[in-house]
Every structure is written in structure tokens, then in C-alpha cells.
matplotlib code that plots the C-alpha trace (Angstrom):
import matplotlib.pyplot as plt

x = [-9.9, -9.5, -11.8, -9.3, -11.9, -12.5, -10.0, -9.9, -11.0, -14.2, -14.8, -14.6, -16.5, -18.9, -22.6, -24.1, -23.5, -22.0, -19.4, -17.9, -14.5, -14.0, -16.2, -18.3, -19.8, -20.9, -22.5, -24.3, -25.6, -26.9, -28.5, -30.3, -31.5, -33.1, -34.6, -36.1, -37.2, -35.2, -33.4, -31.8, -32.2, -28.4, -25.2, -21.5, -19.1, -15.5, -12.2, -9.1, -9.3, -10.3, -12.0, -15.4, -17.2, -18.7, -19.3, -21.2, -23.1, -24.3, -25.1, -27.1, -29.0, -29.8, -30.8, -33.3, -35.0, -34.7, -38.1, -37.0, -34.6, -34.1, -30.9, -29.3, -30.0, -31.7, -29.8, -32.5, -35.4, -36.3, -34.8, -31.6, -31.1, -31.7, -29.2, -26.6, -27.0, -26.9, -30.2, -32.1, -32.7, -33.6, -30.0, -28.0, -24.2, -22.4, -18.6, -18.1, -14.6, -15.8, -19.3, -18.5, -20.2, -23.4, -25.1, -24.7, -26.0, -29.0, -29.8, -29.6, -31.9, -34.5, -34.8, -35.2, -38.9, -39.9, -40.9, -39.0, -39.9, -39.7, -37.9, -39.0, -36.2, -34.3, -30.7, -28.0, -24.5, -22.0, -18.5, -15.5, -17.9, -15.2, -14.6, -17.9, -17.5, -18.8, -21.6, -22.6, -22.8, -24.9, -27.3, -27.6, -28.1, -31.8, -32.6, -30.5, -32.2, -35.7, -35.6, -38.6, -39.3, -38.4, -34.8, -31.5, -28.2, -24.9, -21.7, -18.5, -15.2, -11.6, -11.2, -13.9, -12.5, -13.4, -17.1, -18.9, -20.0, -23.5, -23.7, -22.1, -24.6, -27.5, -26.0, -25.2, -21.4, -19.6, -15.8, -14.4, -11.2, -8.4, -8.4, -6.0, -3.1, -5.0, -8.1, -6.1, -4.2, -7.5, -8.8, -5.6, -5.9, -9.6, -8.9, -5.7, -7.5, -10.4, -8.0, -5.5, -2.7, 0.2, 1.6, 4.0, 3.0, 5.7, 4.5, 0.9, 2.1, 4.1, 1.1, -1.0, 1.5, 1.8, -1.9, -1.9, -5.3, -7.1, -8.8, -8.9, -5.2, -4.6, -6.4, -4.9, -1.4, -2.3, -3.7, -0.6, 1.7, -0.3, 0.2, 3.9, 4.7, 2.3, 0.3, 3.3, 4.2, 7.1, 8.6, 11.4, 8.9, 7.2, 10.5, 11.5, 8.2, 7.6, 11.2, 11.1, 13.9, 13.9, 13.5, 17.0, 18.6, 16.7, 17.8, 21.4, 21.2, 19.9, 22.6, 25.3, 23.6, 23.4, 27.1, 28.2, 29.8, 29.5, 31.6, 29.5, 26.3, 26.8, 28.2, 24.9, 22.9, 24.5, 23.9, 20.2, 19.9, 20.5, 16.8, 14.2, 13.6, 10.3, 11.9, 8.6, 7.9, 11.5, 11.3, 7.9, 9.4, 12.4, 9.9, 7.8, 10.9, 12.1, 8.6, 8.4, 11.7, 10.9, 7.6, 9.3, 11.9, 9.1, 6.8, 9.1, 6.1, 6.7, 3.0, 2.8, 5.0, 3.4, 6.2, 9.0, 9.2, 10.7, 13.9, 14.1, 13.5, 16.6, 18.7, 17.9, 20.9, 19.6, 18.5, 18.6, 14.9, 15.7, 17.8, 15.0, 12.5, 15.1, 15.4, 11.6, 11.4, 14.2, 13.0, 9.5, 10.9, 12.6, 9.4, 7.6, 10.4, 10.3, 6.5, 6.8, 9.9, 10.6, 14.3, 14.0, 17.6, 19.0, 16.8, 17.3, 21.1, 21.0, 19.0, 21.6, 24.4, 22.5, 21.6, 24.9, 26.9, 30.2, 29.8, 26.6, 27.1, 25.0, 23.0, 25.8, 28.1, 25.7, 27.4, 26.8, 28.0, 29.6, 27.6, 29.2, 28.2, 30.8, 29.7, 30.6, 33.6, 35.3, 37.8, 41.4, 43.5, 46.6, 48.9, 46.7, 43.7, 42.4, 42.1, 38.5, 39.7, 40.3, 36.5, 36.3, 39.3, 41.2, 43.1, 42.6, 40.1, 40.4, 37.7, 38.8, 36.7, 36.3, 33.4, 33.4, 31.3, 29.3, 27.7, 24.0, 24.0, 24.2, 27.5, 28.6, 30.9, 33.8, 35.7, 39.5, 42.2, 45.7, 47.0, 49.1, 47.2, 45.7, 42.3, 40.4, 37.2, 35.7, 32.0, 30.2, 27.6, 25.0, 23.1, 20.4, 23.0, 22.4, 25.5, 26.0, 28.6, 30.7, 31.1, 27.4, 26.9, 25.9, 26.0, 22.8, 24.5, 23.1, 19.7, 17.8, 16.5, 19.7, 20.0, 23.6, 25.6, 28.4, 31.9, 33.0, 35.4, 32.6, 35.0, 36.3, 32.8, 31.9, 34.9, 34.0, 30.4, 31.5, 34.0, 31.1, 28.6, 26.1, 24.1, 21.1, 20.8, 21.1, 18.4, 16.0, 16.8, 16.3, 12.9, 11.8, 12.8, 10.9, 7.7, 8.0, 8.6, 5.7, 3.4, 4.4, 2.4, 4.3, 2.8, 5.9, 9.3, 11.1, 8.8, 9.3, 13.1, 13.0, 11.1, 14.1, 16.6, 18.4, 19.4, 20.7, 24.4, 25.7, 24.1, 25.7, 24.5, 25.2, 24.9, 23.3, 24.8, 22.1, 22.7, 21.1, 21.7, 22.5, 24.6, 21.9, 19.5, 22.1, 23.0, 19.3, 18.7, 21.7, 20.4, 17.1, 18.7, 20.5, 17.4, 15.6, 12.2, 12.8, 15.2, 12.5, 10.4, 13.4, 14.1, 10.4, 10.3, 13.5, 13.3, 16.8, 16.6, 20.1, 21.8, 23.4, 22.0, 24.3, 23.5, 26.1, 25.8, 27.0, 30.2, 31.3, 30.3, 32.5, 35.5, 35.0, 34.4, 37.7, 39.4, 37.7, 39.1, 42.6, 42.3, 40.2, 43.0, 43.2, 41.2, 38.4, 36.9, 33.1, 31.7, 30.2, 27.3, 26.2, 28.4, 27.4, 23.8, 24.4, 22.2, 19.2, 20.1, 17.7, 20.0, 22.6, 21.8, 24.7, 28.0, 30.1, 28.1, 28.8, 32.5, 32.7, 31.0, 33.3, 36.4, 35.3, 34.7, 37.9, 40.0, 38.9, 41.0]
y = [-44.0, -41.2, -41.2, -41.2, -39.9, -36.7, -34.1, -33.2, -29.6, -30.9, -33.7, -31.5, -28.5, -27.4, -28.2, -26.4, -23.3, -25.2, -26.8, -23.4, -22.5, -18.9, -16.0, -16.1, -12.6, -13.3, -16.6, -15.1, -12.2, -14.5, -16.8, -14.0, -12.5, -15.9, -16.2, -12.7, -13.2, -10.1, -11.4, -8.9, -9.1, -8.8, -9.6, -9.1, -11.6, -10.3, -11.7, -13.7, -17.0, -20.1, -18.2, -19.7, -17.2, -19.7, -22.3, -19.9, -18.6, -22.2, -22.8, -19.5, -20.5, -23.8, -22.2, -19.7, -22.5, -25.2, -26.6, -27.3, -24.4, -23.9, -22.0, -24.2, -26.3, -29.7, -31.1, -33.8, -32.2, -32.4, -29.0, -29.6, -32.9, -31.5, -28.7, -31.1, -33.2, -30.0, -30.9, -27.9, -25.6, -22.6, -22.3, -20.9, -20.7, -18.6, -18.3, -14.7, -15.4, -17.4, -15.8, -12.1, -10.7, -8.7, -11.6, -14.1, -11.6, -10.8, -14.5, -14.6, -11.6, -13.2, -16.1, -13.7, -12.9, -16.6, -17.8, -20.6, -24.1, -25.9, -23.5, -20.4, -18.3, -18.2, -17.7, -16.5, -17.1, -15.2, -16.2, -14.0, -11.2, -8.6, -10.3, -9.0, -6.4, -2.8, -3.5, -6.6, -4.6, -2.0, -4.6, -6.0, -2.7, -2.3, -5.8, -5.5, -2.1, -3.5, -7.3, -9.6, -10.7, -14.3, -13.5, -13.2, -12.3, -13.3, -11.8, -13.5, -11.7, -11.5, -8.0, -5.9, -2.6, -3.7, -3.9, -0.7, 1.6, 1.7, -2.0, -1.9, 0.7, -1.7, -4.7, -5.9, -6.4, -9.0, -9.0, -12.4, -12.5, -14.9, -17.9, -17.8, -20.2, -21.8, -22.3, -23.9, -26.1, -27.3, -28.1, -30.0, -32.0, -32.9, -34.0, -35.9, -37.8, -38.7, -39.7, -41.6, -39.1, -38.9, -35.4, -33.7, -30.5, -28.5, -29.7, -28.8, -25.3, -25.0, -26.0, -23.5, -20.8, -21.8, -21.6, -17.9, -17.9, -20.1, -23.3, -24.6, -24.1, -25.7, -28.9, -29.0, -28.9, -31.6, -33.7, -33.4, -34.1, -37.2, -38.7, -37.8, -39.2, -42.0, -40.4, -39.7, -36.0, -34.0, -30.6, -31.9, -33.4, -30.0, -28.2, -30.8, -30.9, -27.2, -25.9, -24.2, -23.3, -24.1, -21.2, -21.9, -21.5, -18.2, -16.8, -17.9, -16.1, -12.9, -13.0, -13.2, -10.4, -8.2, -8.8, -8.2, -11.6, -11.9, -15.0, -17.2, -15.4, -16.5, -19.9, -20.5, -19.1, -21.4, -24.3, -23.3, -23.1, -26.8, -27.0, -25.6, -22.4, -20.6, -17.1, -15.3, -17.4, -17.0, -13.2, -13.2, -15.2, -12.7, -9.8, -11.6, -12.4, -8.8, -7.5, -9.9, -8.8, -5.1, -5.5, -7.4, -4.6, -2.0, -4.1, -6.6, -9.0, -12.4, -13.2, -10.8, -13.0, -14.3, -16.2, -16.7, -18.9, -17.5, -19.5, -18.3, -14.8, -14.8, -16.6, -13.7, -11.5, -8.0, -5.4, -2.4, -1.4, 1.0, -1.6, -4.2, -1.7, -1.0, -4.7, -5.0, -2.1, -3.4, -7.0, -5.8, -4.0, -7.2, -9.2, -6.7, -6.9, -10.7, -10.7, -8.1, -9.2, -12.8, -13.7, -14.7, -15.6, -12.5, -10.1, -12.0, -12.0, -8.3, -7.8, -9.7, -7.5, -4.3, -5.1, -6.6, -4.0, -4.8, -1.8, -3.3, -5.3, -8.2, -8.4, -9.6, -7.0, -4.2, -0.9, 0.1, 3.7, 4.1, 6.2, 9.3, 10.0, 12.5, 14.9, 18.4, 19.3, 22.5, 23.4, 24.0, 26.2, 24.4, 24.0, 21.4, 23.7, 23.4, 26.7, 27.2, 29.1, 25.8, 25.4, 28.2, 27.1, 30.3, 31.9, 35.7, 37.7, 41.4, 43.9, 44.3, 43.1, 43.9, 44.1, 41.8, 42.3, 39.2, 38.9, 39.5, 39.7, 42.3, 43.1, 40.9, 41.4, 39.0, 38.4, 38.0, 36.5, 37.8, 34.6, 32.5, 29.3, 26.5, 27.5, 30.5, 31.9, 33.0, 33.1, 35.7, 38.1, 39.6, 42.9, 41.1, 39.8, 36.1, 34.0, 31.7, 29.0, 29.7, 26.0, 25.6, 28.6, 27.3, 28.9, 30.7, 32.0, 33.5, 32.0, 33.8, 30.6, 28.6, 25.8, 25.1, 23.8, 26.1, 24.8, 24.7, 22.2, 20.0, 17.6, 20.3, 21.3, 17.7, 17.3, 20.5, 19.4, 15.9, 17.3, 19.3, 16.5, 16.8, 13.7, 15.7, 17.8, 14.6, 12.9, 15.7, 15.7, 11.9, 12.2, 15.0, 12.8, 9.8, 11.9, 12.8, 9.2, 7.9, 10.1, 8.2, 10.6, 12.8, 15.4, 17.1, 16.0, 17.3, 15.3, 12.2, 12.7, 13.3, 10.0, 8.3, 9.6, 6.6, 8.4, 11.5, 10.8, 13.8, 16.8, 19.9, 23.3, 24.7, 21.7, 18.4, 15.6, 13.3, 9.9, 8.6, 5.2, 6.5, 9.4, 10.7, 11.1, 13.0, 15.3, 16.0, 16.9, 19.3, 21.0, 21.5, 22.9, 25.6, 26.5, 29.5, 27.9, 24.8, 26.0, 27.1, 23.9, 21.8, 24.0, 23.8, 20.0, 19.3, 22.3, 23.3, 27.1, 28.7, 25.4, 23.9, 20.6, 18.6, 15.1, 12.4, 8.8, 5.7, 5.4, 9.0, 8.7, 5.7, 7.5, 10.7, 9.0, 7.2, 10.6, 11.9, 9.0, 9.7, 13.4, 13.0, 14.2, 17.5, 20.5, 21.7, 25.1, 25.1, 26.2, 29.6, 29.1, 32.6, 32.7, 29.2, 30.3, 33.7, 32.8, 32.7, 35.5, 38.5, 40.7, 40.9, 44.3, 44.8, 43.4, 45.3, 43.6, 40.3, 40.9, 42.1, 39.0, 36.8, 38.6, 38.6, 34.9, 34.0, 36.1, 33.9, 31.2]
z = [-12.8, -15.3, -18.4, -21.2, -23.6, -21.8, -20.7, -17.1, -17.5, -19.3, -17.0, -13.9, -15.4, -12.6, -13.2, -10.2, -8.2, -5.2, -7.5, -8.5, -7.1, -6.2, -7.6, -4.4, -4.8, -8.4, -7.5, -4.5, -6.6, -9.3, -6.8, -5.1, -8.4, -9.3, -5.8, -6.0, -9.6, -10.5, -13.6, -16.0, -19.8, -20.4, -18.6, -19.3, -17.8, -18.1, -16.8, -17.5, -19.3, -17.3, -14.5, -15.1, -17.3, -19.7, -17.0, -14.8, -17.9, -18.6, -14.9, -14.8, -18.0, -16.4, -13.1, -14.4, -16.3, -13.6, -12.6, -9.0, -8.2, -4.4, -3.9, -6.4, -9.5, -9.0, -12.0, -12.3, -14.0, -17.7, -18.4, -16.5, -18.2, -21.7, -21.1, -19.8, -22.9, -25.2, -26.7, -25.4, -28.3, -26.1, -24.9, -27.8, -27.5, -30.1, -30.6, -31.7, -32.7, -35.7, -36.0, -35.7, -38.8, -39.1, -41.0, -38.2, -35.7, -37.9, -38.1, -34.3, -33.9, -36.2, -33.6, -30.6, -31.4, -31.1, -27.6, -25.9, -27.0, -23.7, -21.2, -19.4, -20.9, -24.1, -23.3, -25.8, -24.5, -26.8, -26.0, -26.9, -27.4, -28.0, -31.4, -32.8, -35.5, -35.0, -37.5, -35.6, -32.3, -34.0, -35.4, -31.9, -30.1, -30.6, -29.5, -26.3, -25.6, -25.9, -25.7, -25.3, -21.7, -22.4, -23.7, -21.7, -23.3, -21.6, -23.2, -22.1, -22.8, -21.8, -23.2, -21.7, -23.0, -26.5, -25.8, -27.0, -24.2, -25.7, -25.0, -21.6, -20.3, -21.1, -19.3, -15.8, -15.6, -13.5, -13.3, -12.7, -10.6, -11.0, -8.7, -5.7, -5.3, -2.4, -4.5, -7.3, -5.0, -3.5, -7.0, -7.9, -4.6, -5.4, -8.9, -8.1, -5.4, -7.7, -10.5, -8.4, -9.3, -6.9, -6.6, -4.2, -2.4, -4.2, -7.5, -6.7, -5.8, -9.0, -11.1, -9.4, -10.1, -13.7, -14.1, -13.6, -11.8, -14.4, -13.4, -17.0, -17.5, -14.1, -15.1, -18.5, -17.0, -14.5, -17.3, -19.4, -16.5, -15.4, -18.9, -18.9, -15.4, -15.4, -12.5, -10.3, -10.5, -8.9, -9.5, -11.7, -14.1, -14.4, -15.1, -17.7, -19.5, -19.7, -20.0, -16.6, -14.2, -10.5, -8.1, -6.7, -10.1, -10.7, -7.3, -8.0, -11.4, -9.7, -7.1, -9.7, -11.6, -8.6, -7.6, -11.2, -11.3, -15.1, -15.4, -13.2, -14.4, -18.0, -17.0, -15.1, -18.0, -20.5, -18.2, -18.1, -21.8, -22.1, -21.5, -23.8, -21.7, -21.6, -21.5, -20.9, -17.9, -16.6, -16.9, -15.2, -12.3, -12.1, -11.9, -9.3, -7.1, -7.3, -6.4, -3.5, -2.1, -2.6, -0.8, 2.1, 2.4, 2.8, 5.0, 6.8, 6.5, 5.0, 4.9, 1.9, -0.3, -3.5, -5.3, -2.8, 0.2, 3.3, 2.8, -0.8, 0.3, 2.5, -0.1, -2.5, -1.7, -2.5, 0.1, -2.3, -2.8, -5.7, -7.5, -7.3, -8.8, -11.6, -12.3, -12.5, -15.0, -17.2, -17.3, -18.0, -21.1, -22.1, -21.7, -24.0, -26.6, -26.7, -27.1, -29.9, -31.8, -30.7, -30.6, -26.9, -26.1, -27.6, -25.6, -22.4, -22.7, -23.6, -20.3, -18.3, -19.8, -19.2, -15.6, -14.5, -12.6, -10.9, -8.6, -7.1, -3.9, -2.7, 0.4, 2.7, 1.4, 0.6, 0.9, 4.5, 4.9, 8.2, 10.6, 12.1, 15.6, 16.8, 19.5, 18.8, 20.8, 21.8, 19.2, 20.3, 18.0, 16.9, 14.0, 12.4, 11.8, 8.3, 6.4, 5.2, 2.2, 0.5, 0.4, -2.1, -4.3, -3.6, -0.7, -1.2, -3.2, -3.8, -4.4, -7.9, -10.7, -14.3, -16.8, -19.7, -22.8, -23.7, -27.1, -27.1, -23.3, -20.6, -19.0, -16.2, -13.3, -12.7, -9.6, -10.1, -7.9, -7.5, -5.9, -8.1, -7.3, -9.3, -8.0, -9.2, -7.7, -11.0, -10.4, -12.5, -11.2, -13.5, -12.9, -11.0, -8.6, -9.5, -9.2, -12.2, -12.5, -15.6, -16.3, -16.8, -19.1, -22.5, -25.9, -25.1, -21.9, -18.7, -18.5, -15.8, -14.2, -14.7, -12.2, -11.2, -8.3, -7.3, -7.9, -4.3, -2.9, -1.5, 0.1, 2.4, 3.2, 3.9, 6.3, 8.1, 8.6, 9.7, 12.2, 13.7, 13.7, 16.5, 17.6, 19.0, 15.9, 13.8, 15.8, 15.2, 11.5, 11.3, 13.0, 10.6, 7.6, 9.1, 9.4, 5.7, 4.7, 6.8, 4.9, 1.7, -0.5, -2.9, -5.2, -6.5, -7.9, -4.8, -2.5, -4.5, -4.4, -0.6, -0.2, -1.9, 0.7, 2.2, 5.4, 7.2, 7.2, 9.1, 10.8, 12.3, 13.3, 9.9, 7.5, 6.7, 4.6, 3.2, 1.5, -1.7, -3.2, -6.6, -7.9, -10.3, -7.3, -5.3, -8.2, -8.9, -5.2, -5.2, -8.4, -6.7, -3.6, -5.7, -7.6, -6.4, -7.2, -5.1, -2.4, 0.0, -0.6, 0.4, 3.5, 4.4, 4.1, 5.9, 8.3, 7.2, 6.9, 7.5, 6.9, 3.9, 2.6, 0.4, -1.1, -1.9, -3.1, -1.3, -3.3, -2.6, 1.0, 1.5, -0.1, 1.8, 5.1, 4.6, 4.0, 7.2, 9.2, 8.0, 9.1, 12.2, 14.4, 12.6, 13.8, 11.5, 11.6, 11.4, 8.0, 7.8, 5.4, 4.8, 1.7, 0.5, 0.5, -1.1, -4.1, -1.9, 0.5, 0.0, 2.0, -0.8, -2.2, -4.4, -5.6, -3.0, -0.2, -1.9, -2.2, 1.4, 2.7, 0.6, 1.8, 5.5, 5.5, 3.6, 6.0, 8.9, 7.4]

ax = plt.figure().add_subplot(projection="3d")
ax.plot(x, y, z, "-o")
ax.set_aspect("equal")
plt.show()
């Protein structure tokens, strides 16, 4: 039966190397160093709490002094017994959190020069070593640099980065990893069996998850639950005692959030708040669930799941990779705000409001943009042919233009239209023949490297490219994009943006329509395409020279494809893209050439 006078984590603290769970490589290295009599004068054990730093330090201190060491401690000799009873004065354990001053360290240094009383080595175990003051480290530096042969220092810390580099360079460092879920579950099973505690498999797994890789936390939670449940533990007991929410509730909350169902979202949240919620734990679970789903979407491998079961994975109704990453970032910010400012419920409700979007669809109704796979057909001239002039928001353009004086700037040439139409082709041309969208000229005006997207009728361009979609060309474009994505290594903003392309939606001989999940991504891509600096990089990556590449988001794609279906019986003339690419055409030598090309193309309508 359980010893009521001793907590489980103290009762089951390992006393020998073979009782240690995890940390295989550290244990093996320390054993070999003892076997080969190659013991260092100073060690740093760093890692998360409850991973065995202090326990292994004590075992190592016992091992190097054991009278009958053979691969492991005998645990029966005089030295081992005295260390187990804490009566061996040669093993000094110092808590640096409460003894961090220079005076305490000087007292310790004064004892270093004396030989061990009964052991081979004098071992100083300094726990929470990062708490030592700078002056304390400075006082200790000389001793660590040139210690007596009979002295071994072991510094245990959870914050290695706070240890001075001058100390680190004089020590052997061992990084303790968190225990795996499997290792913690095995520990729970062992202790439960010895203590006659009944525990379900799901409860055992949840305790392991709550422990965050720490054996001490794991046994402390088990100890608390065994008292609360009278040695019969299930998942509901864990949730009730620690203010946790079941995975099913969390997934349901996320599904409402993704669908933008605010009513049910906050009804469920209010129901959850009837418990004393651990908001930091809840946010951590949300982040883990989103990461699990995102990793699965990229790998299609359920063996890589850390927090979700396979059934929970499929009940989590989100297949939007970018959305999942966005949720991770947003809830990470919420986590940091709660830790910094408190007021947990306020920040969590604020996160729900910020992330709830009624335009976002769930997994079963994720916006699936209809594929276009229309073979290019021979065009028959008929009365339904659409005039390409609508693309340029004008019907006729003359060769007349006038000069306008612009304050503090060079004169610019302006094309004028004589057609009484609601559209006006009023792009302006500077002396360097760079076309600048007048709607994007700011008060500083005419920046030489201005990035702008021409104000064409992009819907008409989309319809024309869609009508001339070619499946073979599209197949080649898709293969090129897949090669880029398989590389998964981006060094420029353009490469990173290309990796976010959802798919090639339409391809024709003269144009490509690409699909992004979000409008801001599509807009950014189009800005890059019309920038002289990045145009050629895009063409090189997508092999799209002499073709227009235009990006749209899912919402716009759905609307425009519906318009296309309504007009699919009409005849579309193929887009002539020489004008659309005029900004990047080195053959435009003067304004007259530009005007002539514009006029020639528009007359074809």
C-alpha cells in the first residue's frame, strides 16, 4: 500500500542507474566515464523541471564513490548507505535559489581544499545554479578552473542560458530531454500497480500529457488524483480536479470558431466556464490541436500526431493549412498576454472574437473552387463575340495626348479618350516610358520604382483566359509548380509567396490564373508581377515568359467562375497580352510605339 508519509515522487525517486526512465545517452556516458576512470571535475545538467537532473546528480555522486561499482551502484556498501541516509558529509547539496550570494559561495570554497572524510570524491551538487549572482560565479571561477583532484562540481539548472560562458567552457554539459508520453505512461502503470491504484488508459494518457515531459509532475498529479478518487481514476476526475476541458469540447469549440458560428461558439464557451478553467492549458491544447492538424495536412501521416487521436483528427473540421497556422499565431499571442497581464477570461474571449470569421468554411464545406478543364476549341465568329476593348475600360483611343505640368515633377504624357463612356484609359507615361497607375500616385508622386497593378478590367481578362483554357498547358504549369513546392526551401519573399499558391486554376497559351487562399496573398503576388524588379523572377520560377500571370483568392474565384458559367455559350476572343505586359517590354522605345500598339490591339475588338 502507499506510504502516506511520503509523496509518490519522493518514494519512487530512482536510486540506481537502471531505475532511471529516459536519458539513455546521458546515463550511458556517465557509466562509461566511471568505468574508464575518466571523471571530469565539473558538470552542467540542464533541462526542464522533473527530468531527473538532481536525481542523476545524486546517483552519479553515489556511483563514483561506490565501493563495489560494476556498471551500476551496489547500493549496499557503507558509502551507498550513508548517501541514501543523507549522512555522508562528503556529498554537499546546495540550493542556489536561497544561497545565491557571494558569502555562501566563499564558505563553500573554503571547504573544497579539505580532503573527503570517508569517500573517494567530494561532490558539490548546486541546484538551480542559474540563480547564483554574478559575484558568486566570479568567486567560484578560479576553483572550477583549477579544482583539487578529489572535488567534483555538478550544476543543475532549468535555465542554461543564464550560466556565464566562462563557467560553461570549463564544464561538461548534459542536456536532459523531456520524457516521452510512452515513458510517462509506463511510469504511471508501474506506480499504479505498486500502489493498487485503478486508472483507465485514457486517464493515464491525459496525466502524461499534463506532465509536460516531467516525471516529478507526473507522479505529483497521480498522487493528488489517487487521494481525490480513492484510488480509482478516470478522465472525468482529472477534468474536474484541474479545471480541464475534454478534447471533444475543445474540438467542438474550434469547429464553431472556424465556421464563424458565433452564437454556438459563445454558448459552448459559457457552458465551459461553469468549471474553473485553466486557460493557459486550454490555449496550449488549442495550439497543439492546430499544429497536429496542420502537420497531418502536409504529411498525411497520422503517426506524427502528438495530441489528437485519429478520430479526433477527423472530427476537427478544418482543412485550411494557412488558417491553422494563423490560429496558432493568434492563440500564442493570447497565451503570452495572459501570462504577462493575467485577466485570463478577457483575453481568451477577445481571441475568440478576433479569430471567428463567418466567411471561413469548415472542413466539409471548405471552399472548393471549381476546376476548369475546357479544351481550347476553334472559335467561330458570331454575334455573341465579346469585344476585348472592355478589358481596357475604353472603346477607342486616339493618338492625341497632352502634356500636364506636375508640381516639382517632370512633365508627363496623358492619353485621352474621345468616347463618351464611363470608362477612361488614363494611364500616364513619364519620360522614361514607365506606366504609372494614376490611382496609386501619392502626394510625393511618380516614384521611379512605384509598384502598381494596372487598372484593367480583370474580370474580362479572367473570362478570356478561362474560355481559352488548355488542359495540356495547365498540366505542364501544375507540374512546374509542384517541383517548386517539393523543394520547400525559400530564400526570397517571392519564393515564399509561390510556396503558398493553392493551385493553378486556369492556364491558356497567353495567361495563367493562380489561386491563393487569402486576398492579401493574391494582391501581394500581383504587385510583385507588375514590379520590374520581381517580374523576371516570377517568370523564371513559373516559366511564364510571354504570358500574363494573375492571382485571385477563393472568394473572387467562386464569384468569377459563376459569371463564366453564365456566359459560357458566348464566344471569347483570346487575350493579346503584349499590351498587358507593356511595362516590362524592352521594345517600347517611345510613346508613339506605345500608342500604336494600344490602338492596334483595341481595333481588333
